[in-house]
C-alpha positions in Angstrom: 80.4 86.0 355.6 79.3 89.0 353.6 81.9 91.8 353.4 80.4 95.2 352.4 82.2 97.7 350.3 81.4 101.3 349.4 82.7 102.5 346.1 82.7 105.2 343.6 85.5 103.5 341.6 87.8 101.6 343.8 86.3 99.9 346.8 86.8 100.6 350.4 86.4 97.9 353.0 85.3 99.6 356.2 86.0 98.5 359.8 88.9 98.5 362.2 92.6 99.0 361.3 95.8 97.5 362.8 97.9 99.5 365.2 101.0 101.3 363.8 104.5 99.8 364.4 107.5 101.6 365.8 109.4 103.8 363.4 113.1 104.6 362.8 115.2 106.8 365.0 116.0 109.9 362.9 113.3 112.3 361.7 113.6 111.4 358.0 113.7 107.7 358.9 110.7 108.2 361.1 108.8 109.8 358.2 109.9 107.1 355.8 109.0 104.3 358.1 105.7 105.8 359.1 104.6 106.3 355.4 105.8 102.8 354.5 103.9 101.2 357.4 100.8 103.3 356.7 100.8 102.3 353.1 101.3 98.6 353.8 98.5 98.7 356.3 95.9 100.7 354.3 96.4 99.7 350.7 95.1 96.1 351.0 91.7 97.6 352.0 91.5 99.6 348.7 90.7 97.4 345.7 90.0 97.6 342.0 86.6 97.3 340.5 86.2 95.4 337.2 83.0 95.9 335.2 81.7 94.4 332.0 78.7 95.8 330.1 77.6 97.5 327.0 78.1 101.1 325.8 78.3 103.3 322.7 80.6 101.8 320.1 83.7 103.9 319.4 85.1 104.4 315.9 81.9 103.7 313.9 81.3 105.1 310.5 79.9 108.6 310.1 76.1 108.6 310.4 75.9 105.4 312.4 73.7 105.7 315.5 72.4 103.5 318.2 75.3 101.1 318.0 76.6 99.6 321.2 79.6 97.4 322.0 80.8 95.3 324.9 82.9 97.5 327.2 85.1 96.9 330.2 86.0 99.3 333.0 88.8 99.0 335.6 88.4 101.0 338.8 86.7 103.8 337.0 83.9 104.7 339.3 80.2 104.4 339.7 79.5 106.0 336.3 80.9 103.0 334.5 79.4 100.5 336.8 75.9 101.6 335.8 74.6 99.2 333.2 77.3 96.6 334.0 76.5 93.0 333.5 79.2 91.8 335.8 81.1 93.5 338.6 84.2 92.1 340.2 86.7 93.3 342.8 90.4 92.6 342.7 92.4 92.1 345.9 96.1 91.3 346.5 96.9 87.7 347.6 99.4 89.2 350.0 96.5 90.6 352.0 95.7 87.1 353.3 99.2 86.5 354.7 101.1 89.7 354.6 103.7 88.6 357.2 104.7 85.5 355.2 107.9 85.7 353.0 107.1 86.4 349.3 109.6 85.0 346.9 107.9 86.7 344.0 105.4 89.5 343.4 102.0 88.5 344.8 99.2 87.8 342.3 95.8 89.4 342.7 92.7 87.4 343.3 89.3 88.3 342.0 86.0 88.1 343.9 82.6 88.4 342.2 80.5 91.2 343.5 76.8 92.2 343.5 75.4 95.7 343.7 73.4 96.1 346.9 72.3 99.7 346.1 73.4 103.0 344.7 72.8 106.7 345.1 73.1 109.1 342.2 72.8 111.9 344.7 76.2 111.2 346.1 77.6 109.1 343.2 78.2 106.1 345.5 77.3 102.4 345.3 77.5 99.5 347.8 79.0 96.2 346.7 78.7 92.8 348.4 81.3 90.1 348.2 81.3 86.7 349.8 84.5 86.6 351.9 85.9 86.7 355.4 89.0 88.1 357.0 89.4 91.0 354.6 91.4 94.1 355.7 89.3 97.1 356.5 89.5 100.9 357.2 87.9 102.8 360.1 86.3 106.2 359.7 88.1 109.3 360.9 86.4 111.6 363.4 85.6 114.4 360.9 85.4 117.0 363.7 89.2 116.6 364.0 90.0 116.9 360.2 91.7 120.2 359.7 93.2 122.3 356.9 96.9 121.5 356.3 96.5 118.0 357.7 98.7 115.3 355.9 96.7 112.8 354.0 97.4 110.0 351.5 95.3 109.0 348.5 95.0 105.4 347.3 93.4 104.1 344.1 93.8 102.7 340.6 94.6 105.6 338.3 94.5 104.4 334.6 94.1 100.8 335.9 97.4 101.0 337.9 96.2 99.3 341.0 97.5 100.0 344.5 98.9 103.5 343.7 99.6 105.8 346.6 100.2 109.6 346.7 100.6 112.1 349.5 99.5 115.6 350.2 97.5 117.8 352.6 93.9 118.8 353.2 93.6 122.0 351.2 90.1 122.7 352.5 87.8 120.8 354.8 84.6 122.0 353.1 84.9 123.2 349.5 82.0 124.0 347.2 83.7 122.8 344.0 80.6 122.3 341.8 77.7 124.8 342.0 75.0 122.1 341.6 76.7 119.5 343.8 74.5 118.6 346.8 77.3 118.8 349.4 80.7 120.3 350.0 83.9 118.2 349.5 87.3 117.8 351.2 89.8 119.4 348.9 93.3 117.9 348.7 96.5 118.4 346.7 97.4 114.7 347.0 97.8 113.7 343.3 94.6 112.1 342.0 94.2 111.1 338.4 91.5 109.6 336.2 90.7 106.1 337.5 91.4 107.1 341.1 87.8 108.0 341.8 86.5 105.8 344.6 89.9 105.4 346.2 90.6 106.2 349.8 91.8 109.5 351.3 93.2 108.6 354.7 94.9 110.4 357.5 98.3 109.4 359.0 96.6 106.9 361.3 95.0 105.1 358.3 91.5 106.4 359.1 89.1 107.2 356.2 88.8 111.0 355.7 86.8 110.7 352.5 86.3 108.9 349.2 88.2 110.5 346.2 85.5 111.6 343.8 86.8 114.0 341.1 89.5 116.4 340.1 89.6 119.8 338.5 92.0 120.0 335.6 92.5 121.9 332.4 94.7 119.2 331.0 92.8 116.1 332.2 95.4 115.0 334.7 96.4 116.0 338.3 96.9 119.7 338.9 96.6 119.5 342.7 92.9 120.0 342.8 91.3 116.8 344.1 88.1 116.4 345.9 86.8 113.7 348.2 83.3 113.0 349.6 83.6 113.5 353.4 83.7 110.4 355.6 80.5 111.2 357.6 78.5 111.3 354.3 80.1 108.0 353.2 79.2 106.4 356.5 75.6 107.7 356.4 75.2 106.5 352.7 76.7 103.1 353.6 74.3 102.4 356.4 71.3 103.5 354.3 72.4 101.5 351.2 73.1 98.4 353.4 69.6 98.5 355.0 67.4 99.9 352.3 69.3 99.9 349.0 68.9 103.6 348.6 69.6 106.9 350.5 66.7 108.9 351.9 66.6 112.6 351.4 67.1 114.7 354.5 65.0 117.9 355.0 64.3 120.5 357.6 61.3 122.1 355.8 62.9 125.3 354.6 63.4 127.1 351.2 66.6 129.2 350.8 68.1 131.5 348.2 71.5 133.0 347.7 71.6 136.7 348.7 72.2 139.1 345.9 72.9 142.8 346.1 69.4 143.5 344.9 67.8 141.2 347.5 70.0 142.7 350.2 68.9 146.2 349.4 65.3 145.5 348.8 64.8 143.4 351.9 67.2 145.4 354.1 69.3 142.3 354.9 72.2 142.6 357.3 74.7 141.2 354.7 75.1 141.1 350.9 76.2 137.5 350.7 75.0 134.1 352.1 71.6 132.5 352.4 68.2 134.1 353.1 65.1 132.0 354.1 62.5 132.4 351.3 60.0 129.8 352.5 59.2 127.9 355.7 57.0 124.8 355.1 53.9 124.9 357.3 54.0 122.2 360.0 57.7 121.3 359.2 60.6 121.2 361.6 61.9 124.7 360.7 58.5 126.3 361.5 58.3 124.3 364.7 61.8 125.7 365.7 60.8 129.3 365.0 62.6 129.9 361.7 61.1 132.8 359.8 61.0 134.0 356.2 63.7 136.7 355.9 66.1 135.1 358.3 69.7 135.0 357.1 71.4 131.7 357.9 75.0 132.0 359.0 75.9 128.8 360.8 74.9 125.1 361.0 76.3 123.1 363.9 78.9 125.8 364.4 80.1 125.7 360.7 79.9 128.9 358.6 77.1 128.6 356.0 77.1 130.7 352.8 75.8 128.5 350.0 73.0 125.9 349.5 75.5 123.0 349.2 77.1 124.0 352.5 73.7 123.9 354.2 72.8 120.5 352.6 76.2 119.1 353.5 75.7 120.2 357.1 72.3 118.4 357.2 73.8 115.2 355.8 76.9 115.4 358.1 74.6 115.9 361.1 73.8 113.2 363.6 70.1 112.8 362.9 69.4 111.7 366.4 70.2 115.2 367.6 68.6 118.6 366.6 70.5 120.7 364.1 71.8 124.0 365.6 71.1 126.7 363.1 72.4 130.2 363.7 70.5 133.1 361.9 70.6 136.9 361.8 67.2 138.5 362.5 66.4 142.1 363.3 70.0 143.0 363.8 70.7 140.1 366.3 72.0 136.6 366.1 69.7 133.8 367.2 70.3 130.0 367.5 67.5 127.6 366.7 67.4 123.8 367.2 65.7 122.1 364.3 64.8 118.4 363.8 66.2 116.8 360.7 63.7 114.5 358.9 64.3 111.7 356.5 61.7 111.6 353.7 60.4 108.1 353.4 61.3 106.5 350.0 58.3 104.8 348.4 60.3 101.5 348.5 60.6 101.5 352.3 57.2 100.1 353.2 57.2 97.4 350.6 60.8 96.1 350.6 61.8 93.4 353.1 64.8 95.0 354.9 66.0 91.5 356.1 66.1 90.1 352.5 66.0 92.8 349.8 66.9 90.1 347.2 63.2 89.1 347.4 62.3 92.3 345.6 65.0 92.2 343.0 64.1 91.5 339.4 67.6 91.0 337.9 66.4 90.5 334.3 65.0 94.0 334.4 67.6 95.7 336.6 65.0 96.8 339.1 63.8 96.5 342.6 60.1 95.9 342.5 57.1 95.3 344.7 53.8 93.5 344.3 50.9 96.0 344.1 48.8 95.8 347.2 45.9 98.1 348.2 48.3 100.0 350.5 50.8 100.5 347.7 48.1 101.4 345.2 46.9 104.2 347.6 50.5 105.4 347.8 50.8 105.5 344.0 47.6 107.6 343.8 45.3 105.0 342.2 45.9 102.8 339.2 44.1 102.1 336.0 44.6 98.4 336.6 44.5 97.5 340.3 47.2 94.8 340.1 50.7 94.2 338.9 54.3 94.9 340.0 55.6 98.4 340.8 59.1 99.5 340.0 60.5 101.2 343.2 64.2 101.5 342.4 66.8 100.7 339.7 69.9 98.5 340.0 72.9 98.4 337.9 72.3 94.8 336.7 70.8 95.7 333.3 70.7 98.8 331.1 68.7 99.8 328.1 65.3 98.9 329.5 63.0 101.9 329.7 61.7 101.5 333.2 61.7 104.0 336.0 60.6 104.2 339.7 56.8 104.6 339.8 56.2 102.5 336.7 53.7 99.6 337.2 54.1 96.5 335.1 50.6 94.9 334.4 51.4 92.4 331.7 54.3 90.5 330.1 53.7 89.5 326.4 49.9 90.0 327.0 50.0 87.6 330.1 48.9 89.3 333.3 51.6 90.0 335.9 50.4 89.7 339.5 53.5 89.5 341.8 57.3 89.9 341.8 58.0 86.2 342.0 55.8 85.4 339.0 57.4 88.2 337.0 60.8 86.9 337.8 60.0 83.3 336.9 58.3 84.3 333.7 61.4 86.3 332.6 63.7 83.4 333.5 62.0 81.2 331.0 63.0 83.4 328.1 66.1 82.7 326.0 68.7 85.0 324.4 67.1 87.0 321.6 63.5 86.4 322.7 61.2 89.4 322.5 59.7 90.8 325.7 56.9 93.3 325.8 55.8 94.8 329.1 52.5 96.6 329.5 53.4 99.5 331.8 51.3 102.1 333.5 53.2 105.4 333.7 51.8 108.8 334.9 48.2 107.6 334.5 48.7 106.2 330.9 49.3 102.8 329.5 52.2 102.0 327.1 54.4 99.2 326.0 58.0 98.7 326.8 59.8 96.2 324.5 63.2 94.7 324.4 65.1 91.5 323.5 66.6 89.3 326.1 70.4 89.6 326.2 
């Protein structure tokens, strides 16, 4: 059985949790018993991630450039898994028989993992391990997550696996980084370097979010931790599992932050928030009646004041239902219902959703597709009407200059006609052999060369 895991450092196994046991009689005993039981129930579903790969060599002589060395990472998040040659997850042996007496400290066991897909947009990846009966976590109903709610954070700070801290939800929707695509759950539960990807759970053991980053002047915990909200994790998990990537969600609108100058010049009803500066013709926003100059104030009942808050609401939204957008127009408040669309990724029509491994070229760290007349039309015409198109990257290999949209026409001057042929030809090379790909990129032809690791 294949057990999925979403991670941005440590890994979360998602599913159903066990019921809580009865607690002690006095209030402090009840708290102690509840936290002990909660930790014992939740922590087995949060594991370490071990990665091995190559990266810049530390401690080289002055003037040395381009040197790389083998590096290892332990529970350090998606950023270190990129480029990894090997990914493993570490679980506790006690997870298999937690009720049995343990005469000594349980030893961890390691499972090899493969990367199903990743999304830079949300800094998440999906791992697959071959195992059954693993402990899992259910998702919290995010509509019931409130400021001041008690939460616990689990992860592997500095490689110290199975660490647990407690705090509260400081903010349900915090724009912590101006350029971030979504808002985050803010918590004062201590989170330190290495905890990214761990679980933030409520007192019932339900996943509130995945710990993502901290704000700190000293580099350690200062009570400002941030987690990716559970609904976005759930949406990304389903998309990565089915497609290997996450589609972009749109409603066909352009927005800008309101400044004092815009407010005065356009006679806007407020000097802060978002103003609609563009409505895409024929898009969902135009169909719903949204107009340029409207001021957006709410999405699905949540106050909206920044672009990430609007983007977050779109990704938190159940795409099967219309998004309820409240706007100010001509001195009155209006509510519009707008369809949310998922923009089709170029990989969708060409990757077999039932067996995405058919499209993986592990030697190149890519997901690819054989060029067909249909795909050629989607790519806008090709100089050479055959080959293999790169449609996505994986984390299997780093250092090879390939990107989505590239088309591989030849390998060491031999024509490439399909994915299977390319994969077989690469498998015949030995360590140190030179490989030169003829690649069509943005209408031009060029060579991409590397040596087999």
